[in-house]
N, C-alpha and C positions, 0 to 999 in steps of 0.2 A: 345710198343703198349700201346694204352690207359690203364689205370688203374681201369677204370670205365667200362669195357666191360668184360664179361664172355670169356671163352676160344672159344666156339662155337661161337657166336655172332662176336668175333674179327676176327675168321677165315673165317666167311663169309663176315664182310665187307670187309676183305683183298681181296678175290677173287673178290667181286665187284670191288674194287679198281682197282686190275690188269687188269680186263675187260674194265675199262675205259680209262687204261693207253694204252692198245692196241689199242683200237679204236682212240685215240689222234694220234698214232704212224701211222696208215694208212690213216688218214683223215687230211686235213690241218685246220689251217694255222700251220707252223712250224716254231719256233724261233730259226733259226741256229744260228744267232750271240750269242745269250745267251748261246747256247750248247757250241760253242766254247769257250767262257767266262769261262764257268764252268769246261770245259775239262782242259783248260790251268791253272785254280786255282788249281783243284785237283791233276794234273799232278805234280805243284811245291812242293805241300804239301806233296805227298806221294811218291815222286821219292827217297828223302836220306833216310827218315826211312825205307822204303821197302828195299833198297839196303843193309843198313846197318843191318837189320835184316835176312835177308836170305843169304847174301853173306859168312858168317861163316859158315852156315850148310854144305858146301862141306867138309871145312876143319875138321868139327866134325866128319863127315862119313868116311872120311879118317883116323882120329886118331882111331876111335873105330874098323875100319876093317883092317888096315893094319897090325897088329899084328897077328891076325887071319891068314887072308892069307898068310904071312909069314911063319907061322908054317907049313902049307903044300906046301912050297915053290911056290905059285900062285899068289904072290903079283902084278903081271903085269894084273891079271884078277880084280884088285881093283876097274878100270875104269869102267868095265861094271855094277857092283853093283851101284858106285856112279852115273853114268850116268842115269840108270833106275829109280833110287829113286828121283834124282833131277827132271828129266823130268815129271815123272807121279804123283809123290807125293808132295813132300817137297816144290818145289817151286810154283806149283798152289795153295796150300793150304795155305803156309805162305804168298806169295804175297796178295792173297784174304784177308786173317783175318788182314792184314796191312792196306789194303785199306778199309776194314770196319771200323777199328779204326781211319784212319786218314779220308778219304772221306764221309765214312757212317755217322760219329758222326758230320760231318762239315756240310753236306747237312740237316740233320734231324735239327741242331740247327739253321741253316739260316732260313728253312722253318718255324721252330717253332717260332723264334723271329719276323718273318714277321705275322704269326698267332696271337699272343697275342697282337701285337701292330695295329692290325685291316687292315694291308697291303694286306692281301689275300681278306679281303671283300672288301678293296677298289679297287683291281683289277677287281672281279666281278662287283661291280659298274661300272668302265670304260669299261664294256662289254669285258674285257680279261679274258679268261679262266684260273684261276690259276693252273688248273691241267697242261695246256699245256704250261704255260710259267715259272713255277715253280720247276715242278716234272719231266716233259718229259725230259726237257734238263740234269738233274742230272741222270737218269736212262740212257740215251743214253753215258753221260759222263763215269760212271762207266762201262758201258757195253763195251767202248772201251778202257779205260784205265788200266782195270784189265789184260787184255791179252798182252798190250803192256809191262807193267810193268813184266808181267810173263816171255816174252822173257829176260829183263834185269837181272832178278835176275837167271834166268837159267844158263846165261853166266857168272854171277858172282860166281854161286855157283861151276860150273865148273872149273873155274880158282883157286878158293880158294881150292878146293880139289885137282887139280894140284899142285899148289904150295906147299901144306903139303907133299903130297905123293912124288913127285919128288925132289924137292929141299931140303927139310928137312928130309924126311924120305928115300931118296935115292932109291925110286922105278925108274926102267929103264923107260926113257922118250918113246923111242920107243914102247915098251910093253904097256905102259900105254896108247898111244894114240891109237896105232892098235885096241886093246880091246875096246876101247871106240868108234871106228868108227864101229866096228864090230857087236856091240849088239844096239846101238841107231838106231832106223828107224824113218822115216818120221810120222808112227804112233804115236809113243811116243810123238813128237811134236805137233801132232794134238790133242791127248788126252788131253794135258796139256793146250793147247789154248781154247780148249772147255770146260773144266772145269773152267778155270778163265772167259770166257765169260759168263756161266751159273751163277758162283758166283757173277760176277760183277753185272749182270742184278738184280739179287736178292739183292744186297746190295742196288741200286738205289731204287727199290720197296719199301723195307722195311725202307729205310730212308726217303722217301717221305711219307707214310702212316702214319709213328709216328709223322712226322713234322706238317701234316696237322691236327692231332688230337690232337695237346699240347693244354692243358689248364692249369691255374694255374699260369701265370708270367713266373720270371726266372725261377722258381723252376721247372714248367713244361718243359722250354726248357732243362734244364738238365736232367730230367726224360728221354725225347724224344731221345736225344744223347746216353745217357747210355742205354736205352733199343734197340735203333739200333744196337748198337755193341755187347750187350750180344746176341741177337737174332740172329744177322748174323753170329756171330764166331760160335754158337752152330748149327746153318745151315749148314755152309759150312763143320765142322767136321764131322757130321752126313751123309751129303749126300756124301762127299768125301769116307767115309767109304762105303756106297751101291755101289758107282759106281765102286770101288775097287773089290768089290765081283761081281758085274756083269760082269767086264773085266776079272776077272780071270774065271769065268763061262764059259765065249764065248770063252776063250783061247786068248783074244787079248794081 
């Protein structure tokens, strides 16, 4: 966020910015080619880092849990804990954090660079709304790629957990698979996708907000990118905690 704004002023400015983005979404014109181009760039930048960051999570959970489950002779139930943790918590949160680090910083830096170079003002002079042309495509792109990457990272996490548990720790494959399918429901999948969609939209909004308020040349661009990453990661972890509490209270 801007360094020259107080917390209350920055919050009110962000809410006004959010309302403006929503108006742009429901009214034309829409720059779909720019949106697709942004999605392509962000997906290529995020795919490998997100996969490498989240894939080992399944193996780590299996590593920590297999000894305890084996003490009670129920190591076949390891997959139940693994699947629930990955679907509901680890994959959505870690995938979104990596999207914030890769995509959020990229969007903020791009918009911030355009701002300090005067390109944002040039768009306005040419009667092109900068909000529609540079912010909304990034917002939509993050809104879509975050849940898509979550599907990939969920699969990678389950595969890595299966590999450690079944291949290395000698857990029975049939018991592992049976308990995996018996515990995971469609609700778990939708909860993970909903979380990532929410987090992805927030990443796009915060990145656009920080980018459009960049001042101070190259140093300001760096501050905008750094602010986007820090703010979005804190937001993701805090909101994920309260969503988990709400789901626990609802018994979902």
